[in-house]
C-alpha positions in Angstrom: 113.6 -124.1 -51.6 115.1 -120.7 -52.2 115.8 -118.5 -49.2 116.4 -114.8 -48.6 118.2 -112.7 -46.1 116.5 -109.8 -44.4 118.2 -107.3 -42.1 117.4 -105.5 -39.0 119.0 -102.2 -37.8 118.8 -101.3 -34.1 119.9 -97.7 -33.4 120.4 -95.2 -30.6 120.7 -91.6 -32.0 121.3 -90.1 -28.5 118.4 -87.7 -28.8 116.5 -86.6 -25.7 113.5 -88.8 -26.7 115.8 -91.8 -27.1 117.3 -91.1 -23.7 113.8 -91.0 -22.1 112.8 -94.3 -23.8 116.1 -95.9 -22.7 115.5 -94.8 -19.1 112.0 -96.3 -19.0 112.8 -99.5 -20.8 116.2 -100.1 -19.2 117.5 -101.1 -22.6 119.6 -99.6 -25.3 119.1 -99.3 -29.1 115.4 -98.6 -28.8 114.8 -97.9 -32.5 114.4 -100.6 -35.1 114.3 -100.6 -38.9 114.1 -103.3 -41.5 115.9 -103.7 -44.9 116.1 -106.3 -47.6 119.7 -105.3 -48.6 122.8 -105.8 -46.5 124.1 -102.3 -47.3 120.9 -100.7 -46.2 120.3 -98.8 -49.5 116.7 -98.8 -48.5 115.7 -98.9 -44.8 112.1 -98.9 -43.6 110.7 -97.9 -40.3 108.3 -95.6 -38.4 110.0 -92.6 -37.0 110.8 -88.9 -37.5 109.8 -87.3 -40.7 112.1 -84.4 -39.8 115.2 -85.2 -37.8 114.9 -82.2 -35.5 111.2 -82.6 -34.7 110.3 -85.8 -32.8 106.6 -85.0 -32.9 106.2 -85.2 -36.7 106.5 -88.9 -37.5 105.2 -91.8 -39.6 106.3 -94.2 -42.3 109.9 -93.4 -43.3 112.7 -94.5 -45.5 115.8 -93.8 -43.5 119.1 -92.5 -44.9 121.8 -94.1 -42.8 124.4 -91.7 -44.3 122.6 -88.7 -43.0 124.1 -86.7 -40.1 121.3 -87.7 -37.9 121.8 -91.4 -38.4 125.5 -91.8 -39.2 126.8 -91.2 -35.7 124.3 -93.5 -34.1 125.3 -96.5 -32.1 123.8 -99.6 -33.8 123.5 -103.3 -34.0 122.8 -105.1 -37.3 121.1 -108.6 -37.4 120.2 -110.8 -40.2 117.6 -113.6 -40.6 117.0 -116.2 -43.3 113.4 -116.5 -44.5 111.7 -118.4 -47.3 111.0 -116.9 -50.6 107.3 -116.8 -49.9 107.8 -115.1 -46.5 110.1 -112.6 -48.1 107.5 -111.7 -50.7 104.8 -111.4 -48.0 107.0 -108.9 -46.1 107.8 -106.9 -49.2 104.1 -106.7 -50.0 103.1 -105.5 -46.5 105.6 -102.7 -46.7 104.5 -101.7 -50.2 100.9 -101.6 -49.0 101.8 -99.3 -46.1 104.0 -97.2 -48.3 101.2 -96.6 -50.8 99.0 -95.4 -47.9 101.7 -93.7 -45.9 99.7 -90.4 -45.9 97.1 -92.2 -43.8 99.6 -93.4 -41.2 101.1 -91.6 -38.3 103.6 -92.3 -35.5 102.0 -94.1 -32.5 103.2 -91.9 -29.7 100.3 -92.9 -27.4 101.1 -96.5 -28.1 104.5 -96.1 -26.5 102.8 -95.4 -23.2 100.7 -98.5 -23.7 103.9 -100.5 -23.9 105.5 -98.9 -20.9 102.4 -99.3 -18.7 101.2 -102.6 -20.2 97.9 -101.1 -21.3 96.3 -102.1 -24.6 96.2 -99.1 -26.9 95.4 -100.3 -30.4 95.1 -97.4 -32.8 94.1 -97.6 -36.5 96.8 -96.5 -39.0 99.3 -95.6 -36.2 102.5 -97.5 -35.5 105.7 -97.1 -33.6 108.9 -98.6 -35.0 108.9 -102.0 -33.4 105.2 -102.4 -33.9 105.7 -101.7 -37.6 108.6 -104.2 -37.9 106.7 -106.9 -35.9 103.7 -106.3 -38.2 105.9 -106.9 -41.3 107.5 -110.1 -40.0 104.9 -111.7 -37.8 103.7 -114.2 -40.4 107.1 -115.8 -40.7 107.8 -119.1 -39.0 111.1 -117.6 -37.8 109.4 -115.1 -35.5 107.2 -116.3 -32.6 106.1 -113.3 -30.7 104.2 -114.2 -27.5 102.4 -110.9 -27.4 100.5 -108.7 -29.8 102.4 -106.3 -32.0 101.3 -103.2 -30.0 103.3 -104.6 -27.1 106.4 -105.5 -29.1 109.6 -103.6 -28.2 112.9 -103.4 -30.2 114.4 -105.6 -27.5 111.7 -108.3 -28.1 112.7 -108.4 -31.8 116.4 -108.6 -30.9 115.7 -111.5 -28.6 114.1 -113.3 -31.5 117.2 -112.8 -33.5 119.6 -114.4 -31.0 122.9 -115.4 -32.5 122.1 -113.5 -35.7 124.2 -110.4 -34.9 126.6 -109.4 -37.7 127.7 -105.9 -36.6 127.8 -103.8 -33.5 129.3 -100.3 -33.4 128.9 -96.9 -35.0 126.6 -96.9 -38.0 128.9 -94.8 -40.1 131.5 -97.5 -40.0 129.1 -100.3 -40.9 129.0 -99.6 -44.7 132.7 -99.1 -44.7 133.1 -102.6 -43.3 131.2 -103.9 -46.4 133.7 -102.4 -48.8 136.2 -104.9 -50.2 139.9 -104.2 -49.4 141.9 -102.9 -52.4 144.0 -105.6 -54.1 147.7 -105.4 -53.1 149.9 -104.0 -55.8 153.0 -106.0 -56.8 156.1 -103.8 -56.6 159.3 -105.4 -58.1 162.5 -104.6 -56.2 165.6 -106.2 -57.7 167.2 -106.3 -54.3 164.6 -108.7 -53.0 164.5 -110.9 -56.2 167.1 -113.8 -56.4 169.3 -113.4 -59.5 168.5 -116.9 -60.6 164.7 -116.2 -60.7 162.6 -115.7 -63.8 161.3 -112.3 -62.4 164.9 -111.0 -62.1 165.6 -111.7 -65.8 162.3 -110.2 -66.8 162.8 -107.0 -64.8 166.4 -106.6 -66.3 165.1 -107.1 -69.8 162.3 -104.5 -69.2 164.9 -102.0 -67.9 167.2 -102.5 -70.9 164.3 -101.8 -73.2 163.4 -98.6 -71.4 167.1 -97.4 -71.6 167.2 -98.0 -75.3 
């Protein structure tokens, strides 16, 4: 059966809101996004619509090369899922994307998580609630609580031993770039005179001189 890789990006942008959430949760990397490509060309989450305004939020496609994201600390995890599970996840995101104007960021729901109070709101999600909603039907994820109580740390726990990168986000895509092929530089001083390369290099030099 064909399998697919999906990717999870956990970030900490160092904003005031992130610091407050870190303080209450006693955890780091309290924002989570999901992508279906390793290089994160398209990254989905619920977060800020405008980087400088934390109070205007909803469904977003994040740009990891932006100034707001590039300097964030991050952890990248991967998970293998079946082709059917993969298609189900893609379809869920497409459905939310088509109705994104109806969705808003679930700020009130964050307090529900902190104080363990059920606050289930229609068409309102926070980042980990969104990701958990997308992946919850996969056999690889077995959340023991409803999505409106799921934190980024809960998702990270479910991805144990799936970490593929930890560090600054701006260095992650650089780590995916292949190293340039080494160039062969012929130096007669390092080539034995009996070798084939020595004779070829001498022959080439004589042709250039002529």
